[in-house]
N, C-alpha and C positions, 0 to 999 in steps of 0.2 A: 826458102824459108829463112826467117831471121830470128833475132832474139825475141821478137814479139809473137812468135807462133806458139800455138798450143795444140794439144791433142784432146779430143772429146770422144767418148764412147757413147754411141747411141744405138737404140733399137729402131729400125725402120720397119713398120708394119705395112705390107702391101695388100691393098684390096685386089680381088681377082682381076679387075679390069686393068691393073697396072703391072702385073708380074712379068709381062713380056717386054716392058719398056726399059731402056738402059739408064735407069735413074742414077745409079752409082757412077757410071761412066760420065754422065752429064755433070754431076757434082764435081768430079775430078777435073774434067776438061774445061768447063765454063766458069768454075769458081776457084780454080787453082788449088784444089785440095788433094793431098795424098791420102790414100786409104789402105786399111788392112781389114779384110773381112774375117771376123773372129768366129762367126757361126752363122749358119743359114738353114732355114727350114721352109721350103717353098712347095706348094702343091698346086697343080693345074686345076684342081677342083675348088679350092677354097682360098687361094692366095697364100700368104705366108709372111715371114719376117727374116731380117738379117740383123746381126749385131756387128757394127762396123766402128773402127777407130778412124776418125778423120783428123788430119793434122794440117794446119794452115793458120793464116792470120784470123783473128777473132771476127773481124767484119766479114771476111769471106765465108767463114763457117756459118755465121748467123744468116747471111744472105742465101747461102746454098740450102740450108735446112729450111728456111722460110719458103724458098722456091719448091722444095720437095713437098712441103705441106700444101702448097697451092695446087700441086699435082694430085692430091688425094692420098699422099703417103703420110701415115701417122708417125710422128717423131717423138721418141721418149729418150731423154738424157739418162745415161747410166753412170757417167763419171767424167771428170776433167783432169787432165795432166796426171793420170795415174791414180787418182782417188777412186775408190770403189772398184778396184781391179777385180775383186772377187766376183763381180756380177757375171762375168763369162770368162 
């Protein structure tokens, strides 16, 4: 990470068909993002969500989150660089 890195807090909503896939690992490995899972609620009957802080270069974050959306994961931004920390 360099001086141009930032941290975003997002909520990832997983449909039932995606809960067993390693989406967060893929974001970390293929898009060079560091992550911290802040909260998770997953059910094998209904799907679920996680609140995750991702740190990386803005273009990598944008590309990774766009990829997640293409996989059917709903992405909701909760904060950038410490703003809205109260969210979770």
